[in-house]
N, C-alpha and C positions, 0 to 999 in steps of 0.2 A: 362680372367677368374679371379675372385677374390677368393683367397685361404686364409681363416681365420687362423691366428696364424701359418703361414708358416715359418716366421722368428721371433725370439725373439725380442720383442720391449720393450720400457721403460714404456708402459702402454698397458693394454689389449684392445681388441676391444669393450668390453662392457663399459669400462671406457671412451673410445673415443666417443662412442655414447652418454653416459651420459653428457660429456662435451659439445657436440653439442646441446643437448637438453637444458642444462643450459644456454648456450649462446643465444639460441633462446628465452628462457623465460625471459632473462634479457633485451630484446629489449623493448623500449617504443613506444607508439603511434602505436601499432599493435593490432590485435584481441586477443593476448595473455594477460595474467594478468600482466606481467612485474614484476620486482623485488619490494620488499617492500621498500618504501622510507620514508624520513622524512615527517612529516605532521600529523595533527590531524585526518585525515580521515582514520579510522581503516579498512574500507572495500575497500580501493583503489585497483582497478584492479580485484575485485571479483564480481562486480555487472553487471548484464545484464538487458537491457531494456525489459520489458515484452510486449511491443507493436511492436518493430521493431527487437528485438533480438540482437542488437549491444551492445558492451561493453560500460558502462557508464564511464564518466570521472569525475574528481574532479576540481572544480573551487573555489578558495579562494577569498572571497569578504570581505567587511567591511574595517575599518581603520587598515591597516597593514596586511590584509588577515587573520583575526582572525575568520572568519565565513565561514568554508568550506561547500560546497554544492555538492551533486551528481546530475549530469544532463546528458541528452542524446542529442547530436547535430545532430542526424540522420535526423530529420525533417527539421532542418535549412539547412542542406547540400542539401536536396532535394528541396529547394526553398519554404518551408512552414514557417510560422511565429512563431509557437509555438513549444516548445520542447516536446518530447514524455513524459519524466518523469523528474521531477525537485523537489528536496526536500532537506532539511537541513541534514547534516551528523549525528548530534546527534540523530535524530529520529530513524535511523536504527542502529547506533553504540550501543546505550544503550540497544536496544532489543536483538541484537546478543550477546553482552557481558553477559547480564543476562541469556540468553539461554545456553551459553557455561558454565558459572559458575554453573548453575543448573544441566547440563548434567554431569559435571565432579565432582560432589559430590561423596565422598567415597561410600555411600550407593548405589547410582545409578551405579557406576562403578562395584561394586560387583555383582549387578544384571546383568549388561551387560556381565561380564566375565562368569557368569553362563549360560547366553543365548548363549554366544560364545562356551562354552563347548558342549552344546547340538547340536549346528550347526556343530561343528567339529566331533562329533560322527556320525552324518548323513553323513558328508563328508567322513569319514573313511569307512562307508558302501559302498558309491559310489566308493571309491578307490578300495575296494575289488572286486566289480563287474567289474571294468575296468581291474584289473589284471587277473581275471578269463577269461575275454573275450580275452585278449592278449595271455594267455596260450593256449586257445582253437585255436586261429588263428595260433599260432606258431606250435602247434601240427599238424594241418591240412596241413600247408605248408611243414613240414618235412615229413609227411606221403605221400604227393603227390610226394616229391622228391624221397623217397624210392621206390615208385611204378615205377617211371620213370627209376631209376637205375636198377631195376630187369627186366625190359622189354628187349626182344631180339632186337638187332639193326636191324636184317633182317626184322622184322615186323614193317615196316615204318608207317603203318596206326595207329597201337596201340601206338607207341612212339610219334607220332605227337599229338594224342589226350591227352596222359598223359603229354606231355610237355605243351600243352595249359592249361590243368587243373592246373599244377604246377604254371604257370605264373599267373593264376587267383588268386590262393591262396596267392602268394607273393604280388600281387597288393592289395588284401584285407588286408593283414597283414600290409603293409606300410601305407595304408590309415587309419587303426585303430590306428597305432602308432602316426600318425600326429594328429589325433583327441585327442589322449591321452595327447600329449604334449600341445595342446591348453587347455585342461582341467587342466593340472598341472599349467599352467601359471595363471589361474584364481582362484587357490586355496586360501583359506583364510590364513591370518597370524596366526601362532601358537605361543603364548607367552610361554616362559619358566617360571618355578617357580620364578626365580629371577626377571624376567621382570614383573610378576604379582605384586610382592612386590613393585617394583619401580613405577608401575602405581598407586597403592593405596597411596603410599607416596607422589607422585607428586600431586595427587588430594587434599591432605591436605595442600600442600604448594602453590598451584597455586593461590588462592585468595591473599595470602600475597605477592607473587612475582608480581602479576598483579598490585597491588596497591602500590608497593614499589617506592619511589622517583627515584631510579636509573634505573627503567625499562623504556626504551624509547618507543616512539610510533612505531618505527621500530620493536622492540622486540615483542610488542603486536601483530603487523601484522603478524609476523612469526608464533606466536602461533595459530592465527586464521587460517592461511593457512595450518597448519598441520592438521586441522580438517575439513575445508570447502573447497570444490572444486569451487563452484560458487553460486551466489544468484540471482534469477530472481525477479526483482521488477516491480510491476504493480501499477501505481497510476495515477490519473487524476489531471489536474491543479486546478480545483475548487471543488475537492472532498477530504474530510479528510481521507477516508479509504485507507489503503496501504496493499497490499498483497505481501508477500515475500516467494518465493519457494526456500528452501535451499537444495542443493545437497552436502551431506557430502562425505568425502573421502572414507567412507565405502560403497559407492554406495547406501546409504539409502537417502530417500527424505522426506522432511517435509515442511508443509505450515504454516506460522505464519501470523496472522492478527494484524495490529496495526493502529494507526491514526497519522496524522501529523497536526500541527497547521496551521490554515488558516490565510490569511491576515486580518487585522481588517475590511477592507471594506466588506469582505465576512462573517467573523465570527460574526460580529455585525448586520448582515442583518437579518431582521425579516422574518419569514416564511410567505408564502401566506395565510395560515390559520389564523395566528394571525392578519395580515393586514385586512382580511375580517371581523374578529370578531370586531376589533376596528371600522371599517367602519359601521358595523351594530349597535354597541352601541352608536356611535357618533350621531345618529339620535335622541336619547332621553336622553343622558347623557352628562354632562360636562367632562372635562379632568380628574379632580380629582376624580369624581365619577367612571369614567371608570377604572382608576388605582386601586381604592379601590375594585371594583367589580372583576377585574382580579386577584388581590392578594388573595382575599378571596376564589376565585375559584381554587386556586392552580397553576395558570399560572405564568410563569417567563419569563424574557426577554431572548434574544439570548445569553447573557453572564451569565445567571443564577441568575440575581438579581431581586429585587422587582420592580414593575412598580411605577413610580412617575408621577406627573402632567406634568413635563417637558418632560419626555420620551414619554408620550402619545401625547403631543403637537408636538413633533418632528416627530412622526409617521404620524400624520395628515398632517404636513407640507411636509414631504418627499413624501407621496403618494397622496397628493392633496385630502384629505378627508375633506369635509365641516363640519361645526359645527352643533349642534343640531337645529332642526327646532322649538322645543318647543311645539309641539302639534298643534291643530287647532287654527286658528286665522289669523289676518292680521298684517303685519309689519307696522311701522310708515309711510313709503313711500306709501304702498298700501292703508292705511287708508286715507292719505292726498289726493290721487288721487280719492278715492271713494267719498269724500265730496267736492272735488274741492277747497281745501284750501292748505296753505303751511304746511310744517312739523312742524313749530314753533307753529301753532295753535293746532296741535294734542298733542304736549308736554304740552301745556297750559291746554287742556281738561283733560289730564292724571293727571296733578298735582292737578287740582281742583276736580277730581273724577267724571267728566262728562263721561269719558270713562274708562272701566275696561281693564287692561292689566297685563301681568306677564312676568317675566324673569327667566330663569333657573339659572343664576348667574350674578353678576355684570359685565357689559361689553358685555353681550350677547344681541341679538336683542329682541325687544318687540314683544309680540304676543297679539293683541288687539281683544277683542270680544265685540259685542253690539247686542241688540235685535231690533225689528222693531220700537218700540216706541222711543227708544233712537236715532235711526237713523233718524226718522221723526223730532224729536225736534232739533237735531243738524243741519239737512239740512235747516230747516226754519230759524234757527239762522244765519247760514252762508249766506243765501240769504238776510236777512233784515239788518244785521250789515254792516256798512260801514267801520268799524275799523278792521275787520278780513281780514288778507292778503289772497288774492286769490292765487290759484296755478298758476305758470307761464306756459304760453302756449308755446309750441315749435313752432318756426318759420319754 
């Protein structure tokens, strides 16, 4: 049997349990947060993966480890190729730091203290109800004891029933006391007037302390751990949206939404709607005309810039979009096949004005049109002339 405080010791049992808890919290590579350590990652040990629930770790990359990243290795450990969550540390550190500084402003703390006073008043009312219930249960137990003491010992049936009733009242009293102790352990902290003044003074000095050159990353992590229990992060590899569920030390919960920068290969990728629009315009417009039309319509590139001829040309090359057809008409090759001559003859007729053609821009294909009379004249010419190069026949 374990007897608490049976012999005087150099530390109390509560201190001993606190030491064990501190030793467990100081362990690394466990499901606990671990101690605050050196390094730029301010949320080290506080992040939980929103997809698998495991604690996220910190990995320092770059030249000399100057680029810390939060990541979850759970899916790698299970044989999968991609991590659950993976993002750079400054994405979350800046958001949490700004939220803490905003929350600890003197005006916000005064409002929080007023709200705490209101909650404490309600807690006092509950405490009064608990004390009245305990007094009632104590009175009933003592009354049952007095009834048992006044009963005649010879009347065994009466004494047995009174004893049973007395035991029931004692059990109910002990059960109520246990519930009351649980209630007392969950009571809110009550600041004294001196502590209220210290809290407001700390709020004014905190930004200066946080930005002071002598404040190390370990000190900043300790400040954060005084306020935050853990943070659940949910993000996808190819999505910029990040959701953070913060669990404060006060058992309050908050959800914050932010974004993370995507790799250039993804951030510069054009949307399917924009690609379809360029493909539709490319049937009747050149690249510079498409860029001019998109800019005038208020469209912008994936990086927020204006479209240029080169950017439209890159989109057509990247997504295999053909150039404009130039409207109705025949190309030089189609016209040469129609008359049975070589393409050089068609260019000769175009230069002499015997055929009418048009181009959307220099370097774009010809679109040639001709009527029945022109067709008849050129066909007769091609048949009679011995100097016109005929079209080569495929063997």
